[in-house]
N, C-alpha and C positions, 0 to 999 in steps of 0.2 A: 738447317741443322737437323740431325737425326735424333729421334727419341731414343733415349737409353734407359728403357724401363722394361722389366720382365713382364711377360704376359700371364694373366691368370687363366687364359683360355689356350688350349693346345692347338695353336694354328700351324705348328711345325710337325705335327704327328709324332711327337716325342713320347707319348704315353707308354708305348711298349718298353722304351728304354728306361723310363722312370720306374715302371713296375719291376723291371729286371734289377735295377739298382736297389730298390726297396727290398726285394726278396733276398738279394745277396747280403745286405746289411742285417737282415733279420735272421740269417742263418748263423747260429752260434758256432758251428764247426768252422766257419770261415773267418771268425773274428779272433783277434783284432785284425783289421785290414785298413788299407788306405786306397782310396779311389782317386785317380787323377782325371780331371775333366779339362780337356784342351780344345781350343777352337778360336777362330778369328773373331774380332769384334763384330757383334751382331749375329753370330751363328746360333744363338739361343742357349748359351750355357746357363745364364741366370734363370731363364724360363724352365729349363730342365730341372734345375735345383728346386724351383718353386713347386713343380709337379711332384718331385720326390718328397718334399716337405709335406705337401697335401696328402700323399699316400701314407706317410708315416703317421700324420695326425688322425687320419681315418682308421688306421690299423690299431692305434693305441690312444683313444681319446682322453684317457685318464693321465697320460704321460707318466705312467709308472714304469714302463719297460723301455720305451724309446724316448729320446730327447733330441730334438732338432734345433740347433742354434745357428742362425744365419749371421755371418760376419761379412761386411762389405769391405774388402781389403783396400779399396780406393780411399776410404775414410782415413786410413792410417798412413797414406802415402808420404806425408810430410814429416812424420815422426822420426826423430833420431834413432829411437829404439822401438821399432814397430812391433817386435816380438813381445815386449813388455806391455805395450798398449793393447795388443790383441789378447794376450793372456788375461789382463785385467778385465777387459770387456767380456770375455768368455766366463770368467769366474763370477763377475757381478750379475750376469744374466742367469747363471745357474742359481746363485744365492737368492735373487729376487723373484724369479718366475717359475721355478721348476719344483713341483710338489714331490717329485721323486727324490729330491735331495734335501728334504726337510731335516733329516738327522745329521746332515753334513754341514750345516750353516756355520758352525764354529770353525771347522776345519777350512772351509772356503774363506772365511774372514781372515784367518791366519795366513793363508796363501796370498790373499790380496794385500795384506800388510807387508809381506815380504816383497811383493812387486813394487809397492809404493816406496819402500826403503831403497830398492835398487835404483829406481828412477831418480830419487833425491841425490844419490851418490854420483850420478852421471852429471 
């Protein structure tokens, strides 16, 4: 059985790509933007994302300007409404762990409440 775990070490020489993605996301003229990352199983998509996350954390240790939130979509595979589950996870992570969002906790709680209401109706 193959190990399905991203590497903390750049064994695939993806650092230049991670640096490029980090620079693009930091460029305010290019935001908002969406970046798609496609590849076969085992190609190193998760490893590349971990390298980008490491670059972002090194660039902004205080987490005041950049926030990197990792979501593993496989966790939500069996959910009837995966979109609600992902949004709830995203908002809870922002509320609990991100110092950049201290002033937004009440608004985030309100949004989480809306998601919970939507799930109960389903």
